[in-house]
C-alpha positions, 0 to 999 in steps of 0.5 A, spaced: 950 276 883 944 271 881 939 273 876 933 274 881 937 279 884 938 285 879 932 289 879 933 292 872 934 286 869 941 284 868 945 277 866 952 276 862 954 283 862 948 285 858 942 290 862 935 291 860 931 297 861 926 302 858 927 309 856 920 312 854 916 306 850 923 303 848 926 297 850 933 297 850 939 292 852 946 295 853 953 293 855 959 296 858 965 294 855 972 297 859 970 303 863 966 308 858 965 304 852 958 302 851 954 298 847 946 299 846 941 295 842 934 298 841 930 293 838 924 297 836 928 301 832 933 296 828 938 300 832 945 299 835 949 305 839 956 304 840 960 310 844 968 309 845 971 314 850 977 314 855 977 307 859 978 312 866 985 308 868 987 310 875 980 314 876 976 310 882 969 312 886 965 319 884 970 321 879 970 315 875 962 315 876 961 322 874 965 321 868 961 314 866 955 318 866 956 322 860 955 317 855 949 314 859 946 321 859 948 323 852 945 316 849 939 317 853 937 323 851 938 321 843 933 315 845 928 319 848 928 324 841 926 318 837 919 317 834 915 312 838 910 308 834 
């Protein structure tokens, strides 16, 4: 996927997005492992989990969403300057 084709801002397996007023960079590594950079808070969040070997489609996506939801809720709870 070329750089102009990703609406969320992706490149080199890193994604950029916003939660509330927090600018984020994130990467998925081997399934359910997640790295999130929150520069405005000088914070790095890392989650590790089973990499879902043998799961595909909806079943895998449903489980992958757990980490993303958890980190999103945490980031939303951070104070905004």
